[in-house]
DSSP file (Angstrom, degrees, kcal/mol; ACC not computed):
  #  RESIDUE AA STRUCTURE BP1 BP2  ACC     N-H-->O    O-->H-N    N-H-->O    O-->H-N    TCO  KAPPA ALPHA  PHI   PSI    X-CA   Y-CA   Z-CA
    1    1 A M     >        0   0    0      0, 0.0     4,-1.4     0, 0.0     3,-0.2   0.000 360.0 360.0 360.0 -39.5    6.6    1.1  -24.9
    2    2 A A  H  >  +     0   0    0      1,-0.2     4,-2.4     2,-0.2     5,-0.2   0.850 360.0  58.5 -67.2 -33.8    4.1   -1.1  -23.1
    3    3 A K  H  > S+     0   0    0      1,-0.2     4,-2.2     2,-0.2    -1,-0.2   0.864 103.2  53.2 -64.9 -34.8    6.3   -1.3  -20.0
    4    4 A F  H  > S+     0   0    0     -3,-0.2     4,-2.4     2,-0.2    -1,-0.2   0.907 109.5  48.5 -64.6 -40.6    6.2    2.5  -19.7
    5    5 A R  H  X S+     0   0    0     -4,-1.4     4,-2.9     2,-0.2     5,-0.2   0.917 109.6  51.6 -65.9 -43.1    2.4    2.4  -19.8
    6    6 A V  H  X S+     0   0    0     -4,-2.4     4,-2.5     1,-0.2    -1,-0.2   0.917 111.3  48.6 -60.1 -42.7    2.3   -0.3  -17.2
    7    7 A G  H  X S+     0   0    0     -4,-2.2     4,-2.2     2,-0.2    -2,-0.2   0.913 112.5  47.2 -63.2 -43.5    4.5    1.8  -14.9
    8    8 A R  H  X S+     0   0    0     -4,-2.4     4,-2.2     2,-0.2    -2,-0.2   0.909 112.8  48.6 -65.4 -42.0    2.5    5.0  -15.4
    9    9 A V  H  X S+     0   0    0     -4,-2.9     4,-2.6     1,-0.2    -2,-0.2   0.908 110.4  52.4 -64.6 -41.1   -0.8    3.1  -14.8
   10   10 A G  H  X S+     0   0    0     -4,-2.5     4,-2.3    -5,-0.2    -2,-0.2   0.906 110.4  47.3 -60.9 -43.0    0.7    1.6  -11.6
   11   11 A E  H  X S+     0   0    0     -4,-2.2     4,-2.2     2,-0.2    -1,-0.2   0.883 112.1  50.1 -66.1 -38.5    1.7    5.0  -10.3
   12   12 A Q  H  X S+     0   0    0     -4,-2.2     4,-2.5     2,-0.2    -2,-0.2   0.904 110.8  49.1 -66.7 -40.8   -1.7    6.5  -11.1
   13   13 A I  H  X S+     0   0    0     -4,-2.6     4,-3.0     2,-0.2     5,-0.3   0.917 110.1  52.1 -63.3 -42.8   -3.4    3.6   -9.3
   14   14 A K  H  X S+     0   0    0     -4,-2.3     4,-2.0     1,-0.2    -2,-0.2   0.927 112.1  45.8 -58.3 -46.4   -1.1    4.1   -6.3
   15   15 A K  H  X S+     0   0    0     -4,-2.2     4,-1.9     2,-0.2    -2,-0.2   0.923 116.2  44.3 -63.8 -45.6   -2.0    7.7   -6.1
   16   16 A E  H  X S+     0   0    0     -4,-2.5     4,-2.7     2,-0.2    -2,-0.2   0.904 112.7  50.0 -70.6 -42.0   -5.7    7.2   -6.5
   17   17 A I  H  X S+     0   0    0     -4,-3.0     4,-2.7     2,-0.2     5,-0.2   0.917 111.0  50.8 -62.7 -42.2   -6.0    4.3   -4.1
   18   18 A S  H  X S+     0   0    0     -4,-2.0     4,-2.1    -5,-0.3    -1,-0.2   0.920 112.2  47.0 -60.2 -43.7   -4.1    6.3   -1.5
   19   19 A S  H  X S+     0   0    0     -4,-1.9     4,-2.3     2,-0.2     5,-0.4   0.910 112.3  49.3 -65.0 -43.3   -6.4    9.2   -2.0
   20   20 A I  H  X>S+     0   0    0     -4,-2.7     4,-2.4     1,-0.2     5,-1.3   0.922 111.7  48.7 -63.6 -44.2   -9.5    7.1   -1.8
   21   21 A I  H  <5S+     0   0    0     -4,-2.7     4,-0.2     1,-0.2    -1,-0.2   0.905 115.5  44.2 -63.3 -41.2   -8.4    5.3    1.4
   22   22 A Q  H  <5S+     0   0    0     -4,-2.1    -1,-0.2    -5,-0.2    -2,-0.2   0.857 129.2  21.6 -73.3 -35.1   -7.5    8.6    3.1
   23   23 A T  H  <5S+     0   0    0     -4,-2.3    -3,-0.2    -5,-0.2    -2,-0.2   0.798 126.9  36.4-106.5 -32.7  -10.6   10.6    2.1
   24   24 A E  T  <5S+     0   0    0     -4,-2.4     2,-0.3    -5,-0.4    -3,-0.2   0.834  91.9  83.6 -97.7 -35.2  -13.5    8.2    1.2
   25   25 A L      < +     0   0    0     -5,-1.3    45,-0.0    -4,-0.2     0, 0.0  -0.562  45.3 178.4 -78.0 130.0  -13.2    5.2    3.6
   26   26 A K        +     0   0    0     -2,-0.3    -1,-0.1     3,-0.0    -5,-0.0   0.138  31.3 133.7-115.7  17.3  -14.9    5.9    7.0
   27   27 A D    >   -     0   0    0      1,-0.1     3,-1.4     2,-0.0    -2,-0.0  -0.561  49.9-147.6 -72.8 125.1  -14.3    2.5    8.6
   28   28 A P  T 3  S+     0   0    0      0, 0.0    -1,-0.1     0, 0.0    -3,-0.0   0.699  94.2  66.5 -68.9 -16.9  -13.0    3.0   12.2
   29   29 A R  T 3  S+     0   0    0     33,-0.1     2,-0.7    34,-0.1    37,-0.1   0.695  80.4  92.4 -74.6 -17.6  -10.9   -0.3   11.9
   30   30 A I    <   +     0   0    0     -3,-1.4     3,-0.1    36,-0.1    30,-0.1  -0.686  59.4 179.8 -84.1 116.7   -8.7    1.4    9.3
   31   31 A G        -     0   0    0     -2,-0.7     2,-0.7    28,-0.2    24,-0.1   0.221  48.9 -33.3 -90.8-146.6   -5.8    3.0   10.9
   32   32 A F        -     0   0    0     22,-0.4    22,-1.8     2,-0.0     2,-0.4  -0.695  69.8-179.7 -81.8 114.7   -2.9    4.9    9.5
   33   33 A I  E     -A   53   0A   0     -2,-0.7     2,-0.4    20,-0.2    20,-0.2  -0.926  17.0-168.2-120.5 138.8   -2.1    3.4    6.1
   34   34 A T  E     -A   52   0A   0     18,-2.4    18,-3.0    -2,-0.4     2,-0.8  -0.997  20.1-138.6-123.0 128.4    0.5    4.2    3.5
   35   35 A V  E     +A   51   0A   0     -2,-0.4    16,-0.2    16,-0.2     3,-0.1  -0.772  25.7 177.7 -83.8 111.7    0.3    2.8    0.0
   36   36 A T  E     -     0   0A   0     14,-2.1     2,-0.3    -2,-0.8    -1,-0.2   0.706  54.9 -17.6 -93.5 -20.9    4.0    2.0   -0.7
   37   37 A G  E     -A   50   0A   0     13,-1.2    13,-2.9   -23,-0.1     2,-0.4  -0.979  45.4-141.6-174.9 162.6    3.7    0.4   -4.1
   38   38 A V  E     -A   49   0A   0     -2,-0.3     2,-0.5    11,-0.2    11,-0.2  -0.977  10.0-164.5-138.2 122.8    1.6   -1.2   -6.8
   39   39 A D  E     -A   48   0A   0      9,-2.4     9,-3.4    -2,-0.4     2,-0.4  -0.935  16.3-172.8-103.5 127.8    2.7   -4.1   -9.0
   40   40 A I  E     -A   47   0A   0     -2,-0.5     7,-0.2     7,-0.2   -30,-0.1  -0.954  22.8-116.0-125.4 141.2    0.5   -4.5  -12.0
   41   41 A T    >   -     0   0    0      5,-2.2     3,-1.8    -2,-0.4     5,-0.0  -0.259  31.6-108.6 -70.3 161.5    0.5   -7.2  -14.6
   42   42 A N  T 3  S+     0   0    0      1,-0.3    -1,-0.1     2,-0.1   -36,-0.0   0.794 120.7  51.0 -62.8 -29.2    1.4   -6.5  -18.2
   43   43 A D  T 3  S-     0   0    0      3,-0.1    -1,-0.3   -37,-0.0    -2,-0.1   0.376 109.2-124.9 -90.7   6.3   -2.2   -7.0  -19.3
   44   44 A L  S <  S+     0   0    0     -3,-1.8    -2,-0.1     2,-0.2     3,-0.1   0.755  78.1 117.6  60.7  29.1   -3.5   -4.6  -16.6
   45   45 A S        +     0   0    0      1,-0.2    44,-2.7    43,-0.2     2,-0.4   0.704  69.9  38.4 -97.2 -21.8   -5.8   -7.2  -15.1
   46   46 A L  E     - b   0  89A   0     42,-0.3    -5,-2.2     2,-0.0     2,-0.5  -0.995  59.8-171.8-135.2 131.5   -4.3   -7.6  -11.7
   47   47 A A  E     -Ab  40  90A   0     42,-3.2    44,-2.5    -2,-0.4     2,-0.7  -0.984  10.9-155.3-123.5 122.4   -2.8   -5.0   -9.3
   48   48 A R  E     -Ab  39  91A   0     -9,-3.4    -9,-2.4    -2,-0.5     2,-0.6  -0.872  14.8-159.2 -94.9 115.7   -1.0   -6.0   -6.1
   49   49 A V  E     -Ab  38  92A   0     42,-3.4    44,-2.6    -2,-0.7     2,-0.5  -0.859   3.1-151.1-101.6 121.5   -1.2   -3.1   -3.8
   50   50 A Y  E     -Ab  37  93A   0    -13,-2.9   -14,-2.1    -2,-0.6   -13,-1.2  -0.815  14.4-167.0 -97.7 128.0    1.4   -3.0   -1.0
   51   51 A L  E     -Ab  35  94A   0     42,-3.1    44,-2.6    -2,-0.5     2,-0.5  -0.912  16.4-153.9-118.2 138.4    0.3   -1.3    2.2
   52   52 A S  E     -A   34   0A   0    -18,-3.0   -18,-2.4    -2,-0.4     2,-0.5  -0.962  21.7-170.3-107.0 124.0    2.4   -0.2    5.2
   53   53 A I  E     -A   33   0A   0     -2,-0.5     2,-0.3   -20,-0.2   -20,-0.2  -0.959  13.3-143.2-122.7 128.1    0.2   -0.1    8.3
   54   54 A L        +     0   0    0    -22,-1.8   -22,-0.4    -2,-0.5     2,-0.2  -0.682  58.6  55.1 -87.6 142.6    1.2    1.3   11.7
   55   55 A G  S    S-     0   0    0     -2,-0.3    -2,-0.1   -24,-0.1     2,-0.0  -0.773  88.8 -37.8 133.1-176.0    0.0   -0.4   14.8
   56   56 A S     >  -     0   0    0     -2,-0.2     4,-2.3     1,-0.1     5,-0.2  -0.198  62.2-100.2 -74.1 171.5    0.1   -3.8   16.6
   57   57 A E  H  > S+     0   0    0      1,-0.2     4,-2.2     2,-0.2     5,-0.2   0.875 124.8  52.6 -61.6 -37.5   -0.2   -7.1   14.7
   58   58 A E  H  > S+     0   0    0      2,-0.2     4,-2.3     1,-0.2    -1,-0.2   0.910 109.6  48.1 -65.6 -42.3   -3.9   -7.3   15.7
   59   59 A Q  H  > S+     0   0    0      2,-0.2     4,-2.5     1,-0.2    -2,-0.2   0.883 110.1  52.9 -64.9 -38.2   -4.5   -3.8   14.4
   60   60 A K  H  X S+     0   0    0     -4,-2.3     4,-2.4     2,-0.2    -2,-0.2   0.918 109.8  47.8 -62.9 -43.4   -2.7   -4.6   11.1
   61   61 A E  H  X S+     0   0    0     -4,-2.2     4,-2.3     2,-0.2    -2,-0.2   0.917 112.7  48.4 -64.4 -43.3   -4.9   -7.7   10.6
   62   62 A E  H  X S+     0   0    0     -4,-2.3     4,-2.4     1,-0.2    -2,-0.2   0.902 112.0  49.7 -62.9 -41.1   -8.1   -5.8   11.4
   63   63 A T  H  X S+     0   0    0     -4,-2.5     4,-2.4     2,-0.2    -2,-0.2   0.912 110.5  49.4 -64.7 -42.2   -7.1   -3.1    8.9
   64   64 A L  H  X S+     0   0    0     -4,-2.4     4,-2.2     2,-0.2    -1,-0.2   0.885 111.1  50.0 -66.0 -37.6   -6.3   -5.6    6.2
   65   65 A K  H  X S+     0   0    0     -4,-2.3     4,-2.1     2,-0.2    -2,-0.2   0.913 110.9  49.6 -64.0 -42.3   -9.7   -7.3    6.7
   66   66 A A  H  X S+     0   0    0     -4,-2.4     4,-1.5     1,-0.2    -2,-0.2   0.900 111.1  48.8 -64.2 -40.8  -11.4   -3.9    6.5
   67   67 A I  H  < S+     0   0    0     -4,-2.4    -1,-0.2     1,-0.2    -2,-0.2   0.894 109.4  53.8 -64.8 -39.2   -9.6   -3.0    3.3
   68   68 A G  H >< S+     0   0    0     -4,-2.2     3,-1.0     1,-0.2     4,-0.3   0.885 108.4  48.7 -62.1 -38.9  -10.5   -6.5    1.9
   69   69 A R  H 3< S+     0   0    0     -4,-2.1     3,-0.4     1,-0.2     4,-0.3   0.804 111.6  49.9 -70.4 -27.8  -14.2   -5.8    2.7
   70   70 A A  T 3X S+     0   0    0     -4,-1.5     4,-2.9     1,-0.2    -1,-0.2   0.328  79.9 105.7 -90.1   7.8  -14.0   -2.4    1.0
   71   71 A N  H <> S+     0   0    0     -3,-1.0     4,-2.6     1,-0.2    -1,-0.2   0.885  77.8  49.8 -58.1 -43.0  -12.3   -3.9   -2.1
   72   72 A G  H  > S+     0   0    0     -3,-0.4     4,-2.4    -4,-0.3    -1,-0.2   0.915 112.9  46.6 -62.9 -43.5  -15.4   -3.6   -4.3
   73   73 A F  H  > S+     0   0    0     -4,-0.3     4,-2.6     2,-0.2     5,-0.2   0.927 113.1  49.5 -63.5 -44.6  -15.9    0.0   -3.3
   74   74 A L  H  X S+     0   0    0     -4,-2.9     4,-2.4     1,-0.2    -2,-0.2   0.905 111.8  48.8 -61.4 -41.4  -12.2    0.8   -3.9
   75   75 A R  H  X S+     0   0    0     -4,-2.6     4,-2.2    -5,-0.2    -1,-0.2   0.906 112.0  47.7 -67.1 -41.3  -12.3   -0.9   -7.3
   76   76 A S  H  X S+     0   0    0     -4,-2.4     4,-1.5     2,-0.2    -2,-0.2   0.910 113.6  47.5 -67.4 -40.4  -15.5    1.0   -8.4
   77   77 A E  H  X S+     0   0    0     -4,-2.6     4,-2.0     2,-0.2    -2,-0.2   0.905 111.4  51.4 -64.9 -40.4  -14.0    4.3   -7.3
   78   78 A L  H  X S+     0   0    0     -4,-2.4     4,-2.9    -5,-0.2    -2,-0.2   0.896 106.8  54.4 -62.4 -39.3  -10.8    3.6   -9.0
   79   79 A G  H  < S+     0   0    0     -4,-2.2     5,-0.3     1,-0.2    -1,-0.2   0.840 109.1  48.0 -63.1 -33.5  -12.7    2.8  -12.2
   80   80 A R  H  < S+     0   0    0     -4,-1.5    -1,-0.2     1,-0.1    -2,-0.2   0.870 118.0  40.0 -72.8 -36.3  -14.4    6.2  -12.0
   81   81 A R  H  < S+     0   0    0     -4,-2.0     2,-0.6     1,-0.2    -2,-0.2   0.847 114.3  50.7 -85.0 -35.6  -11.1    8.1  -11.5
   82   82 A V  S  < S-     0   0    0     -4,-2.9     2,-1.4    -5,-0.2    -1,-0.2  -0.917  80.9-137.9-109.3 120.7   -8.8    6.2  -13.8
   83   83 A K        +     0   0    0     -2,-0.6     2,-0.3    -3,-0.1    -3,-0.1  -0.622  46.0 142.5 -84.3  93.9  -10.1    5.8  -17.3
   84   84 A L        -     0   0    0     -2,-1.4     3,-0.2    -5,-0.3    -2,-0.0  -0.903  58.6-123.1-125.2 157.2   -9.3    2.2  -18.3
   85   85 A R  S    S+     0   0    0     -2,-0.3     2,-0.4     1,-0.3    -1,-0.1   0.934 103.3  18.8 -64.7 -44.8  -11.2   -0.3  -20.4
   86   86 A H  S    S-     0   0    0    -42,-0.1    -1,-0.3    -3,-0.1    -3,-0.0  -0.995  80.7-131.2-128.2 130.3  -11.2   -2.8  -17.5
   87   87 A T        -     0   0    0     -2,-0.4    -8,-0.1    -3,-0.2     3,-0.1  -0.662  35.7-114.9 -77.7 130.1  -10.4   -1.9  -13.9
   88   88 A P        -     0   0    0      0, 0.0     2,-0.3     0, 0.0   -42,-0.3  -0.287  23.4-110.1 -67.5 150.2   -7.8   -4.3  -12.5
   89   89 A V  E     -b   46   0A   0    -44,-2.7   -42,-3.2     1,-0.0     2,-0.4  -0.605  39.5-138.3 -72.8 137.6   -8.6   -6.8   -9.7
   90   90 A M  E     -b   47   0A   0     -2,-0.3     2,-0.4   -44,-0.2   -42,-0.2  -0.870  19.2-169.4-111.3 135.3   -6.8   -5.7   -6.6
   91   91 A E  E     -b   48   0A   0    -44,-2.5   -42,-3.4    -2,-0.4     2,-0.5  -0.972  15.8-147.7-113.3 133.0   -4.9   -7.8   -4.0
   92   92 A F  E     +b   49   0A   0     -2,-0.4     2,-0.3   -44,-0.2   -42,-0.2  -0.885  22.2 173.6-105.8 132.1   -3.8   -6.0   -0.8
   93   93 A R  E     -b   50   0A   0    -44,-2.6   -42,-3.1    -2,-0.5     2,-0.2  -0.944  33.7-104.0-135.3 154.2   -0.6   -7.1    0.9
   94   94 A F  E     -b   51   0A   0     -2,-0.3     2,-0.5   -44,-0.2   -42,-0.2  -0.507  23.9-154.5 -72.7 145.0    1.5   -6.0    3.8
   95   95 A D        +     0   0    0    -44,-2.6     3,-0.4    -2,-0.2     4,-0.3  -0.949  15.1 176.8-119.5 107.5    4.7   -4.2    3.0
   96   96 A S     >  +     0   0    0     -2,-0.5     4,-2.4     1,-0.2     5,-0.2   0.300  53.0 101.2 -94.1  10.5    7.1   -4.7    5.9
   97   97 A S  H  > S+     0   0    0      1,-0.2     4,-2.5     2,-0.2    -1,-0.2   0.854  80.8  50.9 -66.4 -34.5   10.0   -2.8    4.3
   98   98 A I  H  > S+     0   0    0     -3,-0.4     4,-2.2     2,-0.2    -1,-0.2   0.927 112.5  45.8 -68.9 -43.9    9.5    0.3    6.3
   99   99 A A  H  > S+     0   0    0     -4,-0.3     4,-2.0     2,-0.2    -2,-0.2   0.900 113.8  50.0 -63.9 -39.9    9.4   -1.6    9.6
  100  100 A Y  H  X S+     0   0    0     -4,-2.4     4,-2.3     2,-0.2    -2,-0.2   0.912 110.2  50.4 -64.7 -42.4   12.5   -3.5    8.5
  101  101 A G  H  X S+     0   0    0     -4,-2.5     4,-2.2     1,-0.2    -2,-0.2   0.890 110.1  49.3 -62.7 -40.4   14.3   -0.3    7.6
  102  102 A S  H  X S+     0   0    0     -4,-2.2     4,-2.1     2,-0.2    -1,-0.2   0.862 109.6  52.5 -69.3 -34.0   13.5    1.3   10.9
  103  103 A H  H  X S+     0   0    0     -4,-2.0     4,-2.1     2,-0.2    -2,-0.2   0.920 109.9  48.4 -64.5 -44.1   14.7   -1.9   12.7
  104  104 A I  H  X S+     0   0    0     -4,-2.3     4,-2.4     1,-0.2    -2,-0.2   0.898 110.1  52.3 -62.6 -41.2   18.0   -1.7   10.8
  105  105 A E  H  X S+     0   0    0     -4,-2.2     4,-2.4     2,-0.2    -1,-0.2   0.904 108.0  51.0 -63.1 -41.1   18.3    2.0   11.7
  106  106 A E  H  X S+     0   0    0     -4,-2.1     4,-2.3     2,-0.2    -1,-0.2   0.917 110.5  49.6 -60.9 -43.1   17.8    1.3   15.4
  107  107 A L  H  X S+     0   0    0     -4,-2.1     4,-2.4     1,-0.2    -2,-0.2   0.911 110.8  49.4 -63.0 -42.2   20.5   -1.4   15.2
  108  108 A L  H  X S+     0   0    0     -4,-2.4     4,-2.5     2,-0.2    -1,-0.2   0.892 110.8  49.8 -64.4 -39.6   22.9    1.0   13.5
  109  109 A Q  H  X S+     0   0    0     -4,-2.4     4,-2.5     2,-0.2    -1,-0.2   0.892 110.5  50.6 -65.4 -38.5   22.3    3.7   16.1
  110  110 A K  H  X S+     0   0    0     -4,-2.3     4,-2.5     2,-0.2    -2,-0.2   0.922 111.5  47.6 -64.8 -43.4   22.9    1.2   18.9
  111  111 A I  H  X S+     0   0    0     -4,-2.4     4,-2.2     2,-0.2    -2,-0.2   0.915 112.9  49.1 -62.5 -43.6   26.2    0.1   17.3
  112  112 A N  H  X S+     0   0    0     -4,-2.5     4,-1.6     1,-0.2    -2,-0.2   0.906 111.8  48.6 -63.2 -42.2   27.2    3.7   16.8
  113  113 A K  H  X S+     0   0    0     -4,-2.5     4,-1.4     1,-0.2    -2,-0.2   0.904 111.3  49.8 -64.3 -42.6   26.4    4.5   20.4
  114  114 A D  H  X S+     0   0    0     -4,-2.5     4,-1.0     1,-0.2    -2,-0.2   0.872 109.9  51.0 -64.4 -38.1   28.3    1.5   21.7
  115  115 A S  H  < S+     0   0    0     -4,-2.2    -1,-0.2     1,-0.2    -2,-0.2   0.813 108.7  51.6 -72.1 -28.8   31.4    2.5   19.6
  116  116 A L  H  < S+     0   0    0     -4,-1.6    -1,-0.2     1,-0.2    -2,-0.2   0.811 106.1  55.2 -75.0 -29.7   31.3    6.0   21.0
  117  117 A E  H  <        0   0    0     -4,-1.4    -1,-0.2     1,-0.2    -2,-0.2   0.767 360.0 360.0 -74.7 -26.1   31.2    4.8   24.6
  118  118 A T     <        0   0    0     -4,-1.0    -1,-0.2    -3,-0.0    -2,-0.2   0.471 360.0 360.0 -92.5 360.0   34.3    2.7   24.2
């Protein structure tokens, strides 16, 4: 039963953090961000938020720094929107799965194109 609650809370945090980043944060260093997932501990004290960020490596680093500086604001807004006894501490991490998937797709298209030419 508790695992279902952790999953539901994680999905709600993902939805709310995504909404807060898109609508509330006005930092120009923050580029196009997609919240791809949230892993939350069983005691709901720590949430690892995975972000996919478009741009160069330098832009990704600047965006992650800006999100890190806005962590307190994000946590307080999350506490207002999601009714929990304690708002979890958030860690923000890169999620490179989308970039990896697009790289694999490019390779497959190249292989397909090469096989059609021969």
